[in-house]
Every structure is written in C-alpha cells, then in structure tokens.
C-alpha positions as CSV (number, residue, x, y, z in Angstrom):
1,X,112.5,105.8,82.7
2,X,111.9,104.9,86.4
3,X,115.6,104.9,87.2
4,X,115.9,108.4,85.6
5,X,112.9,109.6,87.7
6,X,114.6,108.3,90.9
7,X,117.9,110.0,89.9
8,X,116.0,113.3,89.7
9,X,114.1,112.8,93.0
10,X,114.7,113.0,96.7
11,X,113.5,109.4,96.7
12,X,116.5,107.0,96.6
13,X,114.5,103.9,95.9
14,X,111.2,101.9,96.3
15,X,110.8,98.5,97.8
16,X,107.6,96.4,97.9
17,X,108.0,93.4,100.3
18,X,105.6,90.5,101.2
19,X,105.6,87.6,103.6
20,X,104.9,84.7,101.3
21,X,105.4,80.9,101.7
22,X,109.2,81.4,101.7
23,X,109.0,84.0,104.4
24,X,109.7,87.8,104.1
25,X,110.7,88.6,100.5
26,X,111.5,91.7,98.5
27,X,109.1,91.4,95.5
28,X,109.6,94.7,93.6
29,X,112.8,96.7,93.9
30,X,113.7,100.0,92.3
31,X,116.5,100.5,91.4
32,X,117.1,96.8,90.5
33,X,119.5,95.1,92.8
34,X,123.1,94.8,91.7
35,X,124.2,91.1,91.3
36,X,127.3,89.3,92.5
37,X,130.6,90.5,91.1
38,X,129.1,93.7,89.8
39,X,128.1,94.6,93.3
40,X,131.5,93.8,94.8
41,X,133.2,95.9,92.2
42,X,131.3,99.0,93.0
43,X,133.3,101.4,95.2
44,X,131.8,102.8,98.4
45,X,131.7,106.4,97.1
46,X,129.4,105.4,94.3
47,X,127.2,103.4,96.6
48,X,126.5,106.4,98.8
49,X,126.3,108.8,95.9
50,X,123.1,110.1,94.2
51,X,122.0,106.7,92.9
52,X,121.1,103.9,95.3
53,X,123.2,100.8,94.8
54,X,121.7,97.8,96.6
55,X,122.2,94.0,96.4
56,X,119.3,91.5,96.7
57,X,120.6,90.7,100.2
58,X,120.3,94.4,101.2
59,X,116.7,94.5,100.0
60,X,116.1,91.3,101.9
61,X,117.3,93.0,105.1
62,X,114.8,95.7,104.5
63,X,112.1,93.1,103.9
64,X,112.9,91.2,107.1
65,X,113.1,94.3,109.3
66,X,109.8,95.9,108.1
67,X,107.7,92.8,108.1
68,X,109.0,91.7,111.6
69,X,107.7,95.1,112.9
70,X,104.2,94.2,111.6
71,X,104.1,90.5,112.4
72,X,106.2,90.4,115.6
73,X,106.1,86.9,117.0
74,X,103.7,85.6,114.4
75,X,100.5,85.7,116.4
76,X,98.8,87.8,113.7
77,X,98.8,84.7,111.4
78,X,96.1,83.2,113.6
79,X,93.8,86.3,113.3
80,X,90.6,86.3,111.3
81,X,91.1,87.3,107.7
82,X,88.4,90.0,107.8
83,X,90.3,91.5,110.8
84,X,93.7,91.4,109.0
85,X,92.3,93.3,106.0
86,X,91.5,96.2,108.3
87,X,95.1,96.6,109.4
88,X,96.7,99.6,107.7
89,X,99.7,101.3,109.3
90,X,102.3,103.9,108.3
91,X,105.7,104.2,109.9
92,X,108.9,106.1,109.4
93,X,111.6,103.5,109.7
94,X,115.4,104.1,109.9
95,X,117.8,101.9,108.1
96,X,121.2,103.1,109.5
97,X,123.2,100.4,107.7
98,X,122.3,102.0,104.4
99,X,122.0,105.7,105.6
100,X,118.4,105.6,104.6
101,X,115.0,106.3,106.2
102,X,111.7,105.1,104.8
103,X,108.1,106.0,104.9
104,X,106.6,102.5,105.1
105,X,103.1,101.4,104.5
106,X,102.0,98.1,106.1
107,X,98.9,96.3,105.1
108,X,97.4,92.9,104.3
109,X,96.6,92.2,100.6
110,X,93.9,89.8,99.6
111,X,95.3,87.3,97.1
112,X,94.1,84.1,95.5
113,X,97.4,82.3,95.7
114,X,97.5,82.2,99.5
115,X,94.9,81.1,102.0
116,X,95.1,84.2,104.2
117,X,95.7,87.9,103.4
118,X,99.3,88.6,102.6
119,X,101.4,90.7,104.9
120,X,103.1,93.5,102.9
121,X,105.4,96.5,103.5
122,X,106.1,99.2,101.0
123,X,109.0,101.5,101.5
124,X,109.7,105.0,100.0
125,X,113.4,105.3,100.7
126,X,115.2,108.6,101.2
127,X,118.6,109.6,102.5
128,X,118.5,109.7,106.3
129,X,119.4,113.4,106.4
130,X,116.4,114.2,104.2
131,X,113.8,112.4,106.4
132,X,112.3,115.8,107.2
133,X,110.7,115.6,103.7
134,X,108.8,112.5,104.8
135,X,107.6,114.1,108.1
136,X,106.7,117.5,106.7
137,X,104.7,116.1,103.7
138,X,103.5,112.9,105.4
139,X,99.7,113.5,104.9
140,X,100.1,114.2,101.2
141,X,102.4,111.1,100.8
142,X,100.0,108.9,102.7
143,X,97.1,109.9,100.4
144,X,98.9,109.0,97.2
145,X,100.3,105.7,98.7
146,X,96.8,104.6,99.8
147,X,95.4,105.5,96.4
148,X,98.2,103.6,94.7
149,X,97.5,100.4,96.7
150,X,93.7,100.6,96.2
151,X,94.5,99.9,92.5
152,X,97.8,97.9,92.8
153,X,96.3,95.2,95.1
154,X,93.8,94.3,92.3
155,X,96.8,93.8,89.9
156,X,98.5,91.3,92.2
157,X,95.4,89.4,93.2
158,X,96.2,86.4,90.9
159,X,100.0,86.5,91.1
160,X,103.0,88.6,91.5
161,X,103.6,89.7,87.9
162,X,107.2,90.3,86.6
163,X,108.7,93.6,87.6
164,X,108.8,94.9,84.1
165,X,105.0,94.4,83.8
166,X,104.2,96.5,86.9
167,X,107.0,99.1,86.5
168,X,104.7,101.7,84.9
169,X,102.5,101.8,88.0
170,X,105.5,102.7,90.2
171,X,106.6,105.2,87.6
172,X,103.2,106.9,88.0
173,X,103.7,106.9,91.8
174,X,107.2,108.4,91.7
175,X,105.9,111.2,89.4
176,X,103.3,112.1,92.0
177,X,106.0,112.2,94.7
178,X,108.2,114.5,92.6
179,X,105.2,116.8,92.3
180,X,105.1,117.0,96.1
181,X,108.9,117.7,96.1
182,X,108.3,120.7,93.8
183,X,105.7,122.2,96.1
184,X,106.9,121.1,99.6
185,X,105.0,122.1,102.7
186,X,108.2,123.4,104.2
187,X,111.8,123.7,103.1
188,X,113.4,120.2,102.8
189,X,115.6,119.8,105.9
190,X,116.3,117.1,108.5
191,X,114.5,119.2,111.1
192,X,111.0,118.0,111.7
193,X,108.3,120.8,111.9
194,X,104.6,120.4,112.7
195,X,101.6,122.7,112.9
196,X,98.7,122.5,115.3
197,X,95.7,124.8,114.9
198,X,93.4,125.9,117.7
199,X,90.1,127.2,116.2
200,X,86.6,128.0,117.3
201,X,84.4,131.0,118.1
202,X,85.6,133.8,120.4
203,X,85.3,132.9,124.1
204,X,85.2,129.1,123.3
205,X,88.2,128.3,125.6
206,X,91.1,128.1,123.2
207,X,93.6,130.4,124.9
208,X,92.6,129.1,128.4
209,X,93.3,125.6,127.2
210,X,96.8,126.6,126.0
211,X,97.6,128.4,129.2
212,X,96.4,125.5,131.3
213,X,98.7,123.2,129.3
214,X,101.5,125.7,130.0
215,X,100.5,125.7,133.7
216,X,100.2,129.5,133.7
217,X,97.1,129.5,135.7
218,X,97.6,133.1,137.0
219,X,97.1,134.4,133.4
220,X,93.6,133.1,133.2
221,X,92.2,136.0,135.3
222,X,91.3,138.9,133.1
223,X,92.3,137.0,129.9
224,X,92.0,139.1,126.8
225,X,90.7,137.7,123.5
226,X,93.3,136.7,120.9
227,X,93.4,139.2,118.1
228,X,94.1,137.5,114.8
229,X,96.5,134.5,114.9
230,X,98.9,134.1,117.8
231,X,101.7,131.7,116.9
232,X,104.0,130.1,119.5
233,X,106.1,127.0,119.5
234,X,107.1,124.1,121.7
235,X,109.7,121.4,121.5
236,X,108.2,117.9,121.8
237,X,108.8,114.4,120.3
238,X,112.1,115.7,118.9
239,X,110.4,118.3,116.8
240,X,109.4,121.9,116.7
241,X,105.6,122.2,117.0
242,X,104.0,125.5,116.0
243,X,100.8,126.3,117.9
244,X,98.5,128.6,115.9
245,X,95.8,130.1,118.2
246,X,93.3,131.5,115.7
247,X,91.3,134.3,117.3
248,X,87.6,133.5,117.2
249,X,86.1,136.9,116.5
250,X,83.8,136.8,113.4
251,X,85.8,139.5,111.7
252,X,88.8,137.1,111.4
253,X,86.9,134.1,110.1
254,X,86.8,135.3,106.5
255,X,90.5,136.1,106.6
256,X,91.4,132.5,107.8
257,X,89.2,131.0,105.1
258,X,90.2,133.2,102.2
259,X,93.8,132.8,103.1
260,X,93.6,129.1,103.9
261,X,96.9,128.5,102.1
262,X,98.5,130.4,104.9
263,X,96.5,129.6,108.0
264,X,95.2,126.1,107.3
265,X,97.8,124.8,104.8
266,X,99.6,121.6,106.0
267,X,98.1,121.7,109.4
268,X,99.0,118.4,111.1
269,X,96.2,118.6,113.7
270,X,93.2,120.8,114.5
271,X,91.7,121.3,117.9
272,X,88.2,122.7,117.4
273,X,86.6,124.4,120.5
274,X,82.9,124.7,121.3
275,X,81.6,126.4,124.5
276,X,79.4,123.7,126.0
277,X,77.4,126.2,128.0
278,X,76.5,128.5,125.1
279,X,73.8,126.7,123.2
280,X,72.8,130.0,121.5
281,X,76.0,129.9,119.4
282,X,76.0,126.2,118.5
283,X,74.6,126.9,115.1
284,X,77.2,129.6,114.4
285,X,80.0,127.3,115.7
286,X,79.0,124.4,113.5
287,X,78.7,126.7,110.4
288,X,82.3,127.9,111.0
289,X,83.5,124.4,111.5
290,X,81.9,123.3,108.2
291,X,83.6,126.2,106.4
292,X,87.0,125.1,107.9
293,X,86.4,121.5,106.8
294,X,85.5,122.7,103.3
295,X,88.7,124.8,103.1
296,X,90.8,121.8,104.3
297,X,89.1,119.6,101.6
298,X,89.9,122.2,98.9
299,X,93.6,122.0,100.1
300,X,93.2,118.2,99.8
301,X,94.2,117.8,103.4
302,X,93.0,115.0,105.7
303,X,93.9,117.0,108.9
304,X,92.7,115.1,112.0
305,X,90.3,117.1,114.1
306,X,89.8,116.8,117.9
307,X,86.7,118.4,119.3
308,X,87.1,120.2,122.6
309,X,83.8,120.9,124.4
310,X,85.0,123.4,126.9
311,X,83.6,124.7,130.2
312,X,82.2,121.3,131.2
313,X,82.8,122.3,134.8
314,X,82.2,119.7,137.6
315,X,79.4,121.7,139.2
316,X,77.3,121.8,136.1
317,X,78.3,118.8,134.0
318,X,75.4,116.6,135.3
319,X,72.8,119.3,135.0
320,X,69.8,118.7,132.7
321,X,70.7,121.8,130.6
322,X,74.3,120.7,130.0
323,X,73.3,117.1,129.3
324,X,70.9,118.3,126.7
325,X,73.6,120.7,125.2
326,X,76.0,117.8,125.0
327,X,73.5,115.6,123.2
328,X,72.7,118.4,120.7
329,X,76.4,119.1,119.9
330,X,77.4,115.4,119.6
331,X,74.6,114.8,117.2
332,X,75.7,117.8,115.1
333,X,79.3,116.7,115.0
334,X,78.3,113.1,114.1
335,X,76.3,114.5,111.1
336,X,79.4,116.2,109.6
337,X,81.9,113.4,110.5
338,X,81.1,111.1,107.6
339,X,83.9,108.6,107.7
340,X,84.3,107.9,111.5
341,X,83.0,108.9,114.9
342,X,84.2,112.4,116.0
343,X,86.9,112.4,118.7
344,X,85.3,114.5,121.5
345,X,86.7,115.7,124.9
346,X,84.8,117.6,127.6
347,X,87.3,119.8,129.4
348,X,87.3,122.2,132.3
349,X,90.0,124.5,133.6
350,X,89.0,123.3,137.1
351,X,89.9,119.7,136.2
352,X,93.3,119.9,134.6
353,X,93.4,116.2,133.8
354,X,90.6,116.7,131.3
355,X,92.8,119.2,129.4
356,X,95.9,117.1,129.7
357,X,94.1,114.0,128.4
358,X,92.8,115.9,125.4
359,X,96.1,117.5,124.6
360,X,98.1,114.3,125.2
361,X,95.8,112.3,122.9
362,X,96.1,115.0,120.2
363,X,99.9,115.5,120.2
364,X,100.6,111.8,120.3
365,X,98.8,111.5,116.9
366,X,101.5,113.6,115.4
367,X,103.8,110.6,115.2
368,X,103.4,108.5,112.1
369,X,104.6,105.5,114.1
370,X,101.9,105.8,116.8
371,X,99.6,103.2,115.4
372,X,102.3,100.6,114.8
373,X,103.8,101.2,118.3
374,X,100.4,100.8,119.8
375,X,99.9,97.6,117.8
376,X,103.1,96.2,119.2
377,X,102.2,97.3,122.7
378,X,98.9,95.4,122.4
379,X,100.8,92.2,121.4
380,X,103.3,92.6,124.2
381,X,100.6,93.3,126.8
382,X,98.4,90.4,125.7
383,X,101.4,88.0,126.0
384,X,102.1,89.2,129.5
385,X,98.5,89.3,130.8
386,X,98.8,93.0,131.7
387,X,95.4,94.6,132.1
388,X,96.6,98.0,131.1
389,X,99.8,99.5,129.7
390,X,100.9,103.1,129.0
391,X,104.1,103.9,127.2
392,X,105.4,107.3,128.3
393,X,108.1,109.7,127.1
394,X,110.6,111.0,129.7
395,X,108.3,114.0,130.2
396,X,105.2,111.8,130.9
397,X,103.6,112.3,127.5
398,X,101.5,109.2,126.7
399,X,102.9,107.7,123.5
400,X,100.7,104.6,123.3
401,X,98.1,102.9,125.4
402,X,96.4,99.5,125.8
403,X,93.7,98.2,128.2
404,X,91.5,95.2,128.6
405,X,88.0,94.7,130.1
406,X,89.8,93.2,133.1
407,X,91.2,96.7,133.8
408,X,87.6,98.0,134.1
409,X,86.7,95.3,136.5
410,X,89.8,95.8,138.7
411,X,89.3,99.5,139.0
412,X,85.5,99.4,139.2
413,X,85.4,102.1,136.5
414,X,82.2,102.3,134.4
415,X,83.7,104.1,131.4
416,X,86.9,103.5,129.4
417,X,87.5,107.2,129.1
418,X,87.4,107.5,133.0
419,X,89.9,104.7,133.2
420,X,92.3,106.3,130.8
421,X,91.8,109.7,132.3
422,X,92.9,108.5,135.7
423,X,96.0,106.7,134.5
424,X,97.1,109.3,131.9
425,X,97.0,111.9,134.7
426,X,98.8,109.9,137.4
427,X,101.4,108.5,134.9
428,X,103.3,111.8,134.6
429,X,103.3,112.1,138.4
430,X,104.8,108.6,138.7
431,X,107.5,109.7,136.2
432,X,108.3,112.8,138.2
433,X,108.4,110.9,141.5
434,X,110.6,108.2,140.0
435,X,113.1,110.7,138.7
436,X,113.2,112.5,142.0
437,X,113.9,109.3,143.9
438,X,116.5,108.2,141.4
439,X,118.3,111.5,141.8
440,X,118.7,110.9,145.5
441,X,119.5,107.2,145.0
442,X,116.3,106.2,146.8
443,X,115.3,104.0,143.8
444,X,117.8,101.2,143.4
445,X,116.0,99.5,140.6
446,X,114.6,100.7,137.3
447,X,111.1,99.9,138.5
448,X,108.6,100.7,141.2
449,X,105.6,98.7,142.5
450,X,102.4,100.2,144.0
451,X,99.8,97.9,145.5
452,X,96.3,99.2,145.1
453,X,93.5,97.1,146.7
454,X,93.7,93.7,144.9
455,X,95.8,95.0,142.0
456,X,99.3,96.1,141.3
457,X,100.7,99.1,139.4
458,X,104.2,98.4,138.0
459,X,106.2,101.4,136.8
460,X,109.3,100.5,134.7
461,X,112.0,102.7,133.3
462,X,113.3,101.7,129.9
463,X,116.2,102.9,127.7
464,X,115.9,103.5,124.0
465,X,119.3,104.5,122.8
466,X,120.1,107.5,125.0
467,X,116.5,108.3,125.7
468,X,114.8,107.4,129.0
469,X,111.2,106.3,128.7
470,X,108.7,104.6,131.0
471,X,106.0,101.9,130.8
472,X,103.1,101.8,133.4
473,X,101.3,98.5,133.8
474,X,98.1,97.6,135.7
475,X,98.3,93.9,136.8
476,X,95.9,91.7,138.6
477,X,98.7,90.2,140.7
478,X,102.4,90.8,141.2
479,X,103.4,87.4,139.7
480,X,102.6,88.8,136.2
481,X,105.7,90.9,136.6
482,X,107.8,87.9,135.7
483,X,106.1,87.5,132.3
484,X,106.8,91.2,131.6
485,X,110.5,90.9,132.5
486,X,110.7,87.9,130.2
487,X,109.1,89.6,127.2
488,X,110.1,93.3,127.5
489,X,113.4,93.0,125.8
490,X,111.8,91.4,122.7
491,X,109.2,94.3,122.7
492,X,112.0,96.9,122.9
493,X,114.0,95.2,120.1
494,X,111.0,95.2,117.8
495,X,109.8,98.7,118.7
496,X,113.1,100.6,119.2
497,X,113.4,101.9,115.7
498,X,109.8,103.0,115.7
499,X,110.4,104.9,119.0
500,X,113.6,106.5,117.7
501,X,111.7,108.0,114.8
502,X,108.8,108.9,117.2
503,X,111.1,111.2,119.3
504,X,113.9,112.3,117.0
C-alpha cells in the first residue's frame, strides 16, 4: 500500500534516522532498501526512474549527512535534556549523489531506552528538479510533519518497533502529502517562488517602506496612496519574491478578506504596518489585523508576521506622547500574539538602517534553512570565542547572526537591538568596500581587519560553490583570528549544503 502511494506521488521516499548507541542509523525506510545481489542487478535506468531504488548503505549516507548537520562536533550531547527537547529545525537538504532533495525535520525525541533525548532526522525525499514543490508548499508540509511527530514520538518512547508495525502511520502521512500535491500553492516547478504581503491602514507607511528599500527616495515626495493591490517582484536568495502592497483604504479591506484565497493564500511572510504617531486609529488598525489573522487561520496558514511601527522619527521617538503610544500598541499586539512575543520594529524614513534591519530580518526568514544555519553559526562562534558573527550574502543581506553578552560590553551598547542595528547596517557597507578594493587589486587577501578601540572587526570572504559570501566577526583581540581560521573550513563543510539551498 505505502509503496503504491509513493509510486503515485511526487515523494520518492521517506527516511527516519536517529543517532542511537551505534551512531547515526536509518531506522525506518520507505521504500525498503534493496539488498545485496538484488541491488547490484538493478540497472541504472530503473534506479533513476519513477520508483526509488536504494540500498541500506545509501540510506545510511542520508542518515550520516543529516544528523551531522544537527550534531556538528558533538557538543550538543553535553546540553541539558530540557534544552535539547526544545530544538526543532526544518531544512531543505540536497543529496546530489542520488539526484534527490529532502525537506528534513530535525528534533530530539524523548525515549526510555536512552539516557538523553535522541537526535533524529526525518526526510521527505523528492527528485531534485521538483524541489520547488517543497519550497512552495513548505508551511503546509511543516504543519503535517509536526502533527505527525507529536503522535509518533509517543509510539517510539519504549522502543523502535518493527517497520511493519509503524507502516500505517507513514501511510497516513503520505496521503496528506498527496492531498497537498493535488491542491498545490503554485504549479510544481523547480523555480522557487515566494509571496510577501505588506498590509495596514492607509497612510501607515507601507509604500514609503518599500521605496526606501529600493533607495528611491525622490519618490517619497508627493507619494500617492496605493489603490488596491500593487504587485511587484524582486530576485533574492535564488528565488522570485513577489511583493504585494495591499492598499490600506477601508474600501479595500473587505475585498482582501472576502477573497483571502487570492490575496492572503500561501503568503510566506506578512509585514503589518501601524502609524506610531496616529493613536486615534490604533483601535481600527488592531481590528483590521485581527480580521487578517482570522482569515489566515481559516486558510490554515501559520504565516509569520513582522510588525512595523512606522514614523518613529528621531526627533519625536523619546517624547512622552510617542512613548505612551508605543506602550499601548505593544500591549495590544501582545494580547493577540498568543504563542510567542510579537516581532516589532520601529522604523523611520529618516533612519534608513531601521528599515533595512526590519526588511533584512523578514526576508531572511524565508529560508527554511535559516534556523539550522544559525544553529551551526552559534556552535562555530562559540568554539572560536567570537563575540559576534554575521553571515552575509554577496549583496550584504544578513543570512544568520550570533552575539554574546561580551559583544554588548565591548561596544558599550545597552540594547541587543541597537547592537544588531549597527552591525547589520555597516556589514553591507563592508561588503561593498571589500568588493571595490578587490576589483582594483587593493585587497590581496580574502579578509580585512578593522581595529575599533579595544576590539577588532574581522571581515572574511568565503566561497560556497560559485557563490561569494562574507562573515563579519567582532573579536575582543586579534589573536582570536587564528581559532577562526582553524575552524572555518569545518563550519563551511557542515553548512555548505544548507547555504546552497538557501540561495538557489
């Protein structure tokens, strides 16, 4: 039954792997691995055909690769069990040797047959040229996988049962995936497409925000309100990102909500704008936000929301009135953000870094590999005693970040957001300067060092396949650079595949 379902699906196979006492192991494999002579006798055409033909050794390779991405050098084994149980990551992982790509779920399962929570990786394997299905339906796939393991972890608490005894659970999962295949968010192609919504009341700063990002400052003067939905696109992270600027006039709200399957459906990210100065419209803005969240819930979408409190200009931000407005709106947003604290950014067109910080943080969330890359960056930075590390694309987009309390002490910054604001704004400038100097052969090495007071900023160029990327470090002394040079190759080896699927 399960093999027949796989034959009819985009999914080529499923693999559940765990790091047990024998090391990384494939525990449940669908289709079953071909053994010995039977495997050798299969011709190559059949192996790459509709059905997936894998040996146990092949599945073992998948197990080793995925679990090494989670565990790295093994330092996680010394972590507190309660902390390990909080780790849950998704990643899109390529397996070029098998012409496959997998949506992989990493987590630690609590079991009674081991002292510590068990590191696991579960792969939904598809043909590499159909990876767009994973990207374009990732939120829906994540939901069913998390629901699956909320139940399945209870089944394997005592022991790993024989595959035949758990087969029906995987059959149920594959049926849900096939349902998504029949109603895909977008046509199934290898091209990755994403959708970002910009919503809020009229005059809440949406279009100004977008124009600031595009550096078209001259267009801010005499700006006309957006009528209806203005859709544009950009190329970033190796994908086409569609930006939907939803005009904020009240006449359009009902249209967006009544036709949510057009305007809100499969939105990967929502920026919601509130004019920080206009307290008189806070109630109206919150009501509109509640209706949007309700429509998203009806679509069964867990679209991340970033709140932009616009017009927080430097000449008024510390005034009593604005401070009170800020307190009111934060309390209101906290009330309707049940599961976690709302992610809020105060922006001003007069301080471009506030807008860049908010947009960079938002767009970086679009990669399913972001959390796992950041996890590996944390491990790498901790080993090298770096106080702060930012991983940047060639264009200066911050892909991952890490900082320690020491970074706050070195820079004398009072708030972590101020620390990250400063470095996320200067990092793209460093990237630009580095590329200019390299062009004129003024930079002989793939690194630059800047001494600031008692600290050092190290800026390194790295290569991931044919992509140029950068890492910016804040160090308490220049000697730390040697530890970075000793460990950076290991970091790149473990993170390369995650980065490839981040940007392509």
